[in-house]
Structures are given as structure tokens and as C-alpha cells.
KOLMIVEX-993577 format. One record per residue (C-alpha): residue in one letter; x, y, z. Coordinates in pm, whole numbers. Layout:
BEGIN
SITE residu   east  north     up
SITE      a      X      Y      Z
...
END
This chain:
BEGIN
SITE residu   east  north     up
SITE      m  14533  11753  -3887
SITE      r  14731  12092  -3953
SITE      l  14535  12334  -4141
SITE      p  14714  12507  -4428
SITE      r  14853  12851  -4369
SITE      t  14669  13148  -4510
SITE      e  14884  13393  -4681
SITE      p  14799  13761  -4593
SITE      a  14799  13860  -4982
SITE      v  14520  13603  -5049
SITE      v  14324  13737  -4738
SITE      a  14389  14095  -4874
SITE      v  14252  14043  -5246
SITE      t  13970  13823  -5114
SITE      g  13877  14114  -4858
SITE      a  13904  14351  -5162
SITE      c  13654  14156  -5369
SITE      l  13430  14122  -5092
SITE      l  13453  14510  -5032
SITE      l  13336  14563  -5387
SITE      a  13043  14316  -5383
SITE      l  12943  14470  -5047
SITE      l  12957  14829  -5203
SITE      l  12766  14713  -5511
SITE      g  12489  14565  -5285
SITE      v  12444  14906  -5097
SITE      t  12140  15073  -5253
SITE      p  12256  15428  -5257
SITE      v  12614  15339  -5414
SITE      l  12435  15153  -5673
SITE      t  12183  15435  -5743
SITE      a  12464  15689  -5767
SITE      l  12680  15477  -5998
SITE      t  12379  15429  -6228
SITE      a  12265  15796  -6202
SITE      h  12633  15928  -6284
SITE      a  12734  15668  -6540
SITE      g  12402  15552  -6727
SITE      w  12571  15399  -7012
SITE      i  12662  15111  -6783
SITE      l  12296  15017  -6787
SITE      v  12284  14938  -7144
SITE      p  12398  14552  -7145
SITE      s  12143  14527  -6866
SITE      a  11864  14641  -7058
SITE      l  11945  14348  -7311
SITE      g  11936  14097  -7025
SITE      a  12298  14107  -6931
SITE      p  12418  14107  -6564
SITE      l  12508  14425  -6423
SITE      a  12839  14485  -6279
SITE      l  13007  14240  -6056
SITE      p  12758  14047  -5826
SITE      p  12631  14258  -5535
SITE      l  12605  14101  -5192
SITE      r  12274  14176  -5037
SITE      a  12067  14046  -4727
SITE      v  11730  14152  -4879
SITE      p  11610  14151  -5226
SITE      l  11620  14488  -5423
SITE      g  11331  14576  -5630
SITE      g  11154  14302  -5809
SITE      l  11410  14029  -5735
SITE      t  11274  13735  -5587
SITE      l  11434  13539  -5295
SITE      l  11562  13288  -5512
SITE      q  11726  13549  -5745
SITE      l  11887  13702  -5450
SITE      l  12040  13363  -5349
SITE      c  12178  13298  -5707
SITE      e  12331  13658  -5690
SITE      d  12476  13584  -5336
SITE      f  12611  13257  -5475
SITE      a  12777  13449  -5753
SITE      v  12951  13647  -5493
SITE      a  13082  13324  -5336
SITE      v  13196  13203  -5676
SITE      l  13377  13541  -5726
SITE      l  13548  13526  -5375
SITE      t  13652  13158  -5426
SITE      v  13788  13204  -5783
SITE      a  13974  13529  -5682
SITE      g  14121  13360  -5369
SITE      l  14212  13051  -5548
SITE      r  14388  13250  -5829
SITE      m  14576  13481  -5559
SITE      r  14678  13175  -5364
SITE      r  14830  12999  -5671
SITE      h  15033  13309  -5755
SITE      v  15152  13321  -5399
SITE      r  15254  12947  -5385
SITE      l  15429  12967  -5719
SITE      r  15600  13304  -5677
SITE      p  15647  13363  -5320
SITE      a  15922  13622  -5385
SITE      a  15738  13824  -5649
SITE      g  15768  14205  -5619
SITE      r  15490  14459  -5580
SITE      a  15423  14489  -5946
SITE      r  15379  14120  -6012
SITE      r  15188  14089  -5701
SITE      a  14971  14389  -5817
SITE      l  14903  14219  -6146
SITE      a  14814  13878  -5978
SITE      g  14567  14069  -5771
SITE      w  14415  14241  -6080
SITE      t  14385  13912  -6274
SITE      a  14242  13756  -5969
SITE      l  13918  13983  -5993
SITE      v  13906  13942  -6384
SITE      a  13911  13570  -6320
SITE      g  13654  13585  -6049
SITE      g  13428  13833  -6238
SITE      a  13439  13615  -6532
SITE      a  13345  13301  -6321
SITE      s  13090  13491  -6150
SITE      g  12950  13621  -6485
SITE      l  12916  13282  -6630
SITE      w  12692  13167  -6322
SITE      r  12472  13497  -6363
SITE      g  12451  13454  -6744
SITE      l  12318  13095  -6681
SITE      v  12070  13203  -6430
SITE      t  11943  13463  -6667
SITE      a  11924  13224  -6961
SITE      r  11725  12986  -6730
SITE      v  11487  13282  -6620
SITE      a  11448  13388  -6992
SITE      d  11376  13022  -7073
SITE      a  11627  13037  -7350
SITE      g  11698  12766  -7595
SITE      v  12053  12616  -7629
SITE      g  12186  12891  -7807
SITE      g  12047  13129  -7566
SITE      w  12244  12950  -7278
SITE      v  12555  12984  -7475
SITE      v  12513  13337  -7563
SITE      y  12412  13441  -7217
SITE      g  12689  13256  -7064
SITE      v  12968  13416  -7303
SITE      v  12806  13750  -7240
SITE      g  12826  13713  -6850
SITE      v  13183  13581  -6905
SITE      v  13271  13879  -7106
SITE      l  13105  14148  -6903
SITE      g  13225  13988  -6591
SITE      a  13595  13985  -6693
SITE      a  13537  14370  -6821
SITE      w  13424  14481  -6478
SITE      g  13700  14280  -6335
SITE      l  13966  14504  -6554
SITE      l  13776  14821  -6479
SITE      l  13774  14775  -6079
SITE      g  14089  14549  -6058
SITE      w  14283  14839  -5915
SITE      l  14134  14779  -5567
SITE      p  14250  14415  -5522
SITE      a  14576  14501  -5702
SITE      a  14649  14779  -5450
SITE      a  14572  14514  -5163
SITE      a  14802  14259  -5308
SITE      a  15061  14504  -5363
SITE      g  15071  14569  -5004
SITE      w  15208  14221  -4919
SITE      a  15477  14174  -5193
SITE      g  15833  14038  -5201
SITE      p  16079  13923  -4959
SITE      g  16059  14092  -4617
SITE      a  15704  14164  -4656
SITE      p  15463  14076  -4374
SITE      g  15393  13713  -4404
SITE      v  15652  13615  -4649
SITE      s  15975  13467  -4548
SITE      i  16197  13300  -4792
SITE      p  16493  13136  -4636
SITE      p  16821  13128  -4846
SITE      p  16887  12809  -5058
SITE      t  17131  12543  -4898
SITE      p  17390  12364  -5082
SITE      a  17165  12058  -5076
SITE      d  16895  12272  -5251
SITE      r  17120  12360  -5530
SITE      a  17224  12002  -5560
SITE      g  16874  11868  -5587
SITE      v  16923  11647  -5307
SITE      p  16563  11589  -5139
SITE      r  16525  11685  -4767
SITE      s  16427  11458  -4490
SITE      s  16232  11733  -4298
SITE      p  16082  12052  -4439
SITE      r  16250  12364  -4388
SITE      p  16118  12595  -4110
END
């Protein structure tokens, strides 16, 4: 069985998202962030998830092991959605320029943040023992805040994606079209 090729842009965007999750999981970074921008804690005071999901090995403060595993699963959701979003872009537009590739990296974090925010919102609704309306509200708030944090921090995956853009960039090779391609004749073997 032949494994699919991993595009460098997908690895770069997924790595940038992992770096953000790791940074948010480091206690001094999180403490400095909340000390210098205290306004970001306002939605959390109402029960909404704070920032993008942090990747930690041990619980912070009063978190239980189960809550830590839910946060780590949210990181996996973030990385999976961001990687799949970037992979789709690379597959559909292999000759995209730097600006378009950067926009795709930015939207990859927005989509990943929204998906992980949904998971975190639903976990919060379960912990709060919310009714049906609470599940919907917590889920929607999680999606909105996750997407907002993706918009705020999306420059990092965008910069990583822009480094792997266009024809001639590392990992991207686009052969010129053949006359059979222009005529729409199917090939008997794939182009190398």
C-alpha cells in the first residue's frame, strides 16, 4: 500500500497550530497573557472557553484529569481540522501564490478554532449540567470564540503557509500541461 504524500504547507500549518497550543499550555505564557490583557478573561468568567485549547501534560489549577483529557482532545480536533483544511487547499490549488496560501493558512486556524471551540463548549455545557438551550448556547459561544481566536492568532499559520507557496516552491512541482490534457483525453498512467 502506498501512503499519501504529505505536503510541506500542511505540515507547516499544522506545526504552527501545535506551537500555539503548546505556548498556551505553558503556565508562564498564559499568566503573562492574562496579566497584560485581562479583558480576555471576561468571556471565561461567564463559562466560555479561554483562547484556543492549550496542550498540557498535567492539569493546571483545579482541573481534573478528565478535563485535561478533554482539552487535549480539543487540541487534536484543532490540529486535524486545520491540517485537513490546508490539505484541501493544497490539493485544489497547487499553484496558489503566497497571498492565497497565507489566507488558506489563516482560515485553517479559524476553522480549527471553531471546531475545537464547539467541542470545548459542549464539554462546558456538560460540566454545567445545562439544559438543551444551554448546550446550544455553549456550543455556539464556543464556535464564535474559537473562530475569533483563530482570526486573532491566524497570522502564525498564515506566515508558515506563505513560506510554501506557488510553483517552484519547495515540495510543489507543477508539470506543464500536455496536448492530451488540453484535449481532455484521459491518461493511461499518472504523470510523474
